[in-house]
C-alpha positions, 0 to 999 in steps of 0.5 A: 109863812113859808111856802110848802115843801115840794119837789122842783119841776121835773125834766121830761126824761126825769118824769118819764123815768119816775113814771116807768119805776112807779108803773112797772115796779122795781125789785128795790123797795127803797127805789120804788118808794122814793120814786113815788114820793118825788112823782107825787110831790112834783105833781102838787101833792102835799107832804101829809098826803104823800106820807099817807100814800106811801105809808111813811113818816112825814120827816122821811118824805121831806128828806127825800124831797130835799135830797131830790132838789139837791142831787136829782135822781141819784137820790133814788139810790142812797149810798150806805156807809161802812164796809172795807177800806178802799184798795184803789186810789180815787184816780184809779177808780175814776179810770175804771168808771170812765172806761166802763161808761165808754163804748168799747168801739171808741177804745178800739175794741170790736164789740158794742158793750163790755162784759166784766171779763172783757173790761178787766182784760182791757184794763190789764192790757191797756197801753199805759200802765195796766190796772189789774182788778178782779171781776168781783171787785170791779162789779162792786166798784161799779155798783157803788158808783151807780154804774149798772148793766142796763138796757139801752133806752130812747127818750123824747122831749115834749114837742109842745110849744106851749109846754112851759105855759101849761106847766106854769098854769098847773103849778099856779092852780095847785098853789092858789086853789088846791081845794078846787083842783081835780085830776082825771085820767084813764087807768087800764086797759084792765083785762081778765087774766091772772096777774102776778104779784106778791104776798105772804106764803110758806118759804119756797111755796108761793101761791100759784095762779093758773095761766089762761091762753084764751081770753074772751072778756075784752077789756075795760078802762077805769075813768078815775077822778081825784080831788086834791083838796079832799084827797079822795079818789073815785071813778067808773069802769067803761068798755072804751075811752071816748069823749062821752065817758070823759064828759061823764067823769067831768060832770061827776067832778063838777057835782063834787063842788055844787056851789058853782065856783070855778074848778080846775081839772088837770088831764092829759091832752088825749083827743078824747079829752079835747072834743068840742062838746067837752070844751063847750060844757066846761065853759058853760059850767066854769070848769077850766081844763088844764092840759099837761104837755105832750109826753108829760102825763106824769105831771098829773096829780092822779098819776102817783095814786094809780101805782097803789091802785095797781098794786093792791087791786090788780097785782096778785089777782085772778078775777073771773069776769069784769063785774067781779074785778070792778067790784074789787076795785071799787071796794078798795076805793071805798076803803082807801077813801075811808082810811086816807087820814089814818097812816097806821091803818093804811100801813098795816093794810099794805103790809098784809096785802103786799110788799111794795116792790122794790135825768136834771134841769131847771124846768120840767121842760128843760134840756136833759144833761149830756149822757156819757158816751 
């Protein structure tokens, strides 16, 4: 019997980039859904579960996973065929791309970034035979090759010396004991404020939510638990994080498997998750805590399920207080768990409530590729 299909192990930059796309959303629906598929697969979710999560066909999920395993994160932006024949030679296109991705200071220009006007002027007046190209042609050329105008960001590798061993253990339990694997994490902070979102409305007449400037309700955190085997999500809202609230969540996980056999809980290495009381309780109750490495919280199975939770309960909302917000969140959880195995109902509900907005290594902890200067 062949092994179930899943995405290869992510590098730290890949995991962080996918996490940013899922958490913050994207104006590109295809990019958002593909990022969620890869993140869910790399953290151990099966193809049927992912298909229900993103309301897509299982064939589509498999195609995205195969594309990521062979192409890396470039599969987030698939190339569409067709269009006008190219007017530039491949050598000229390569020259344009090399120049655009090189810092202007390295080419003797007195600025730190290119604009389309500056780049076309530089190409036309370069020492060797110049290349005359219009700004719109240049823009479409860069877009076609995946070169866009972006903010400069920083990245960080996991400094955890046990990163590989921890990720190996998570992969092992996900593969051999999926029915006894759980995940835990906090979702928040959740404040009482109008939150923008999306929904159906008359053209040029979007729904409006009054802004608030004085917020006196404080915040809460949703302490979420996810069962991999049952594809069930549940949790409790608390005013703050802490070891006591973490222990309550772990006890609810232990109760979900009352037969006394070992269970495995995947969670990040927040200090509130590693207290002596929690470790002692886990040892007495046959609960193995599988911690993700530092800066690799994207490896948790539950992480991919927080994206829809934010989209369908927090976005486009204006709850008057935490009681109403908590009731709305748990109402969605009940609906989600009751309809988790009905992709048609899930797709219809998602269409009614909102439109989903739209780096490569050998191992998750592997070294990132060298970026262009």
